[in-house]
C-alpha positions as a printed NumPy array, in Angstrom:
array([[ 83.248, -43.813, 129.753],
       [ 83.363, -40.183, 130.974],
       [ 80.555, -38.544, 133.147],
       [ 79.408, -36.774, 130.419],
       [ 78.491, -39.906, 128.352],
       [ 77.281, -41.796, 131.552],
       [ 74.579, -38.774, 132.083],
       [ 73.288, -39.142, 128.518],
       [ 71.415, -41.991, 130.031],
       [ 70.242, -40.858, 133.333],
       [ 66.091, -40.022, 133.458],
       [ 65.546, -36.97 , 135.159],
       [ 61.584, -36.213, 135.442],
       [ 62.249, -33.109, 137.255],
       [ 63.18 , -31.845, 133.623],
       [ 60.389, -32.578, 130.845],
       [ 63.267, -31.673, 128.006],
       [ 65.263, -34.606, 128.93 ],
       [ 65.741, -36.824, 126.145],
       [ 66.21 , -40.086, 128.317],
       [ 62.824, -40.079, 129.877],
       [ 60.198, -42.368, 129.017],
       [ 56.441, -42.095, 129.952],
       [ 53.337, -44.272, 129.994],
       [ 50.301, -43.327, 128.172],
       [ 47.617, -41.332, 130.043],
       [ 45.15 , -39.133, 129.126],
       [ 42.119, -38.566, 131.845],
       [ 39.786, -36.772, 129.349],
       [ 36.899, -39.052, 128.419],
       [ 36.707, -36.831, 124.869],
       [ 39.947, -37.486, 123.985],
       [ 41.396, -41.256, 125.454],
       [ 39.292, -43.015, 123.568],
       [ 37.143, -44.838, 126.218],
       [ 40.231, -45.857, 128.205],
       [ 42.447, -43.6  , 130.289],
       [ 45.584, -45.687, 129.868],
       [ 48.463, -46.035, 132.595],
       [ 49.134, -43.162, 135.234],
       [ 52.187, -42.169, 136.965],
       [ 53.633, -39.908, 139.493],
       [ 55.076, -37.312, 136.95 ],
       [ 56.048, -40.38 , 134.329],
       [ 52.744, -40.433, 132.353],
       [ 52.264, -38.159, 128.891],
       [ 49.418, -36.254, 130.66 ],
       [ 52.047, -34.955, 133.534],
       [ 54.732, -34.71 , 130.604],
       [ 52.398, -32.296, 128.845],
       [ 51.299, -30.484, 132.073],
       [ 54.766, -29.763, 132.861],
       [ 55.293, -28.1  , 129.843],
       [ 52.1  , -25.62 , 129.917],
       [ 52.73 , -25.047, 133.269],
       [ 55.991, -23.851, 132.418],
       [ 54.611, -21.678, 129.923],
       [ 57.54 , -23.205, 127.725],
       [ 58.494, -21.195, 124.77 ],
       [ 55.885, -18.684, 125.693],
       [ 52.924, -20.975, 124.987],
       [ 50.71 , -22.954, 126.798],
       [ 48.904, -25.272, 124.41 ],
       [ 51.4  , -28.138, 123.732],
       [ 49.852, -31.522, 123.366],
       [ 50.673, -35.102, 121.938],
       [ 50.793, -35.392, 118.455],
       [ 48.338, -37.424, 116.497],
       [ 49.838, -40.596, 114.801],
       [ 49.597, -38.762, 111.409],
       [ 51.534, -35.616, 112.739],
       [ 53.942, -37.818, 114.437],
       [ 54.354, -39.978, 110.998],
       [ 55.029, -36.982, 108.898],
       [ 58.195, -36.197, 110.681],
       [ 59.752, -39.541, 109.734],
       [ 62.471, -39.636, 106.968],
       [ 61.743, -43.135, 105.045],
       [ 65.253, -42.647, 103.349],
       [ 67.227, -43.56 , 106.632],
       [ 67.249, -47.22 , 107.079],
       [ 67.428, -49.19 , 110.076],
       [ 68.866, -48.613, 113.13 ],
       [ 67.827, -45.02 , 112.57 ],
       [ 66.949, -42.694, 113.519],
       [ 64.693, -42.358, 110.868],
       [ 64.224, -38.549, 110.923],
       [ 66.271, -35.31 , 110.033],
       [ 68.47 , -35.137, 112.978],
       [ 69.64 , -31.22 , 112.169],
       [ 66.065, -30.217, 113.171],
       [ 65.469, -33.093, 115.842],
       [ 68.643, -33.69 , 117.53 ],
       [ 68.309, -36.248, 120.464],
       [ 65.881, -38.244, 118.751],
       [ 65.844, -42.037, 119.946],
       [ 66.087, -44.692, 117.377],
       [ 62.918, -46.074, 119.152],
       [ 59.208, -45.599, 119.58 ],
       [ 57.412, -42.493, 120.188],
       [ 53.781, -42.417, 121.741],
       [ 50.998, -40.718, 119.602],
       [ 47.573, -39.117, 121.111],
       [ 45.725, -41.737, 118.939],
       [ 43.756, -44.835, 120.524],
       [ 43.249, -47.816, 118.434],
       [ 39.486, -47.644, 117.795],
       [ 39.82 , -51.432, 117.423],
       [ 41.178, -51.692, 121.087],
       [ 41.058, -48.641, 123.356],
       [ 43.149, -50.178, 125.409],
       [ 45.838, -49.49 , 122.765],
       [ 47.348, -46.486, 121.332],
       [ 49.119, -45.727, 118.13 ],
       [ 52.761, -45.22 , 118.125],
       [ 55.486, -44.374, 115.302],
       [ 58.818, -46.514, 115.632],
       [ 61.868, -44.281, 114.567],
       [ 63.953, -47.265, 113.998],
       [ 62.33 , -48.605, 111.149],
       [ 59.752, -45.686, 110.806],
       [ 57.016, -47.79 , 111.198],
       [ 53.362, -47.266, 112.669],
       [ 51.823, -49.682, 115.217],
       [ 49.785, -49.815, 118.067],
       [ 50.29 , -50.923, 121.828],
       [ 49.095, -51.447, 125.304],
       [ 48.983, -47.823, 126.762],
       [ 51.152, -49.143, 130.166],
       [ 54.75 , -49.296, 128.729],
       [ 56.809, -46.383, 129.016],
       [ 57.769, -45.125, 125.179],
       [ 59.426, -41.84 , 124.266],
       [ 57.495, -38.67 , 123.367],
       [ 57.809, -35.163, 122.084],
       [ 55.19 , -32.288, 122.293],
       [ 53.325, -30.705, 119.294],
       [ 51.265, -27.209, 119.351],
       [ 49.73 , -24.956, 116.963],
       [ 46.392, -25.475, 114.406],
       [ 43.103, -26.124, 115.042],
       [ 41.402, -29.387, 115.895],
       [ 38.976, -30.831, 113.047],
       [ 37.778, -33.954, 111.42 ],
       [ 40.21 , -36.312, 109.985],
       [ 38.273, -35.871, 106.634],
       [ 39.297, -38.282, 103.9  ],
       [ 43.024, -38.588, 104.955],
       [ 44.548, -41.704, 104.017],
       [ 47.801, -43.667, 105.133],
       [ 49.254, -46.769, 103.677],
       [ 51.873, -48.692, 105.62 ],
       [ 53.24 , -51.325, 103.32 ],
       [ 55.651, -54.404, 103.797],
       [ 57.29 , -55.764, 100.706],
       [ 58.523, -59.194, 100.765],
       [ 59.835, -62.063,  98.67 ],
       [ 56.926, -64.48 ,  98.138],
       [ 58.921, -67.588,  98.129],
       [ 60.967, -66.852, 101.098],
       [ 59.372, -64.598, 103.454],
       [ 62.474, -62.371, 103.35 ],
       [ 62.014, -58.412, 103.183],
       [ 62.787, -56.787, 100.067],
       [ 64.927, -53.543, 100.636],
       [ 64.85 , -50.807,  98.085],
       [ 61.353, -51.885,  96.511],
       [ 59.738, -48.909,  94.836],
       [ 56.206, -48.596,  95.741],
       [ 54.182, -45.652,  93.942],
       [ 50.603, -44.828,  94.607],
       [ 48.985, -42.332,  92.6  ],
       [ 51.511, -39.194,  92.695],
       [ 52.94 , -40.316,  95.96 ],
       [ 56.104, -42.777,  96.224],
       [ 58.366, -44.434,  98.581],
       [ 60.943, -47.105,  99.042],
       [ 61.177, -49.742, 101.636],
       [ 63.621, -49.717, 104.313],
       [ 65.932, -52.404, 105.403],
       [ 62.967, -54.51 , 106.661],
       [ 61.07 , -54.003, 103.579],
       [ 58.718, -51.623, 105.15 ],
       [ 57.614, -47.909, 103.982],
       [ 55.07 , -45.901, 104.753],
       [ 52.984, -43.836, 102.032],
       [ 50.657, -40.796, 103.461],
       [ 49.178, -37.462, 102.307],
       [ 46.589, -39.509, 100.355],
       [ 42.861, -38.932, 100.589],
       [ 40.244, -41.365, 100.269],
       [ 39.536, -42.306,  96.462],
       [ 40.702, -45.28 ,  93.584],
       [ 44.623, -45.006,  92.859],
       [ 47.002, -47.133,  90.848],
       [ 49.603, -48.962,  92.528],
       [ 52.703, -50.528,  91.401],
       [ 55.162, -52.573,  93.797],
       [ 58.351, -53.062,  91.901],
       [ 62.142, -54.072,  92.795],
       [ 65.409, -55.498,  90.856],
       [ 64.994, -58.939,  90.035],
       [ 61.102, -59.529,  90.823],
       [ 57.988, -59.083,  88.907],
       [ 56.454, -55.96 ,  89.111],
       [ 52.677, -55.625,  90.844],
       [ 50.201, -53.441,  89.696],
       [ 46.509, -53.001,  91.013],
       [ 43.851, -50.453,  91.751],
       [ 43.205, -49.814,  95.073],
       [ 39.775, -48.574,  96.339],
       [ 40.57 , -46.739,  99.712],
       [ 36.79 , -45.664, 100.619],
       [ 37.175, -44.652, 104.121],
       [ 39.85 , -42.441, 105.975],
       [ 42.728, -44.052, 108.354],
       [ 45.697, -46.149, 108.254],
       [ 45.758, -49.414, 105.959],
       [ 48.325, -51.726, 106.391],
       [ 49.109, -54.034, 103.7  ],
       [ 51.837, -56.839, 102.879],
       [ 52.906, -57.878,  99.401],
       [ 54.735, -60.705,  98.381],
       [ 56.83 , -60.607,  94.905],
       [ 58.156, -63.183,  92.929],
       [ 62.061, -63.439,  91.658],
       [ 61.815, -62.71 ,  87.823],
       [ 61.964, -66.434,  86.798],
       [ 59.147, -67.024,  88.771],
       [ 56.623, -64.767,  86.989],
       [ 53.972, -67.28 ,  86.206],
       [ 53.114, -67.123,  89.869],
       [ 50.93 , -64.232,  91.452],
       [ 51.901, -61.951,  94.355],
       [ 50.303, -62.454,  97.65 ],
       [ 48.298, -59.616,  98.961],
       [ 47.103, -59.193, 102.347],
       [ 45.117, -56.071, 103.756],
       [ 46.   , -57.105, 107.496],
       [ 44.267, -53.968, 109.409],
       [ 43.319, -50.434, 109.251],
       [ 42.229, -48.083, 111.741],
       [ 40.136, -44.532, 111.583],
       [ 41.215, -41.996, 113.526],
       [ 38.563, -38.954, 114.083],
       [ 41.125, -35.914, 115.145],
       [ 43.795, -34.188, 112.959],
       [ 45.243, -30.651, 113.148],
       [ 48.462, -28.731, 111.705],
       [ 51.286, -28.682, 114.098],
       [ 54.559, -27.117, 115.274],
       [ 56.68 , -29.926, 117.   ],
       [ 58.888, -29.359, 120.283],
       [ 62.079, -31.573, 120.062],
       [ 63.41 , -33.466, 123.804],
       [ 66.357, -31.716, 124.208],
       [ 69.058, -32.097, 126.755],
       [ 69.715, -29.015, 129.126],
       [ 73.057, -28.55 , 131.11 ]])
């Protein structure tokens, strides 16, 4: 392995553009940290990262911030399978096939914050103390989330519990296909009533009416039966939901290696 390859994995916290750097989640502002500030570091937390960019007036701007979980999920490319990275690398080079912090605190547990995993393209929450990757965003104005709804779905074989890759999920006018882990995220929805259909080759399709009465992200799991077992009903489980109260349109800054 050459010197150039070895240097690719060296973290350099004096350079916030180093794509190898990872950061603990930390926000000292009670108005935006959800009631729990997280884990401070010495140049190694998310607040330090954002401060370094804004202090340098990077790109001519000083309003960089962490993206919300909604913003971060919009740049996932769900047509890319595991191990990813599930993102358009022409626009976001050097993206790790790993998880990236959002600024959104979980309302069910304020010690957790939401992140997007770019190996599967899934959305989860985690304690604010592990070190994760970050990218910055700017632009737009803060405003209420309004009636935004995001669905994170898992589709599996009802008999074996195995993931069903390539399943098609249609919710209203939005659609997507599950990745190798049987997961897909449908975003850009509003509160309301939707016809949902889950289908996969060799399996009995499932249809139902979804009543999405509050904004936020909903995690759903569907078990489909093989065609020969069509007398069985699919298993549907609403796992968890959360509501975030801030959103904005934004421009993303990629972590780019310099030098």
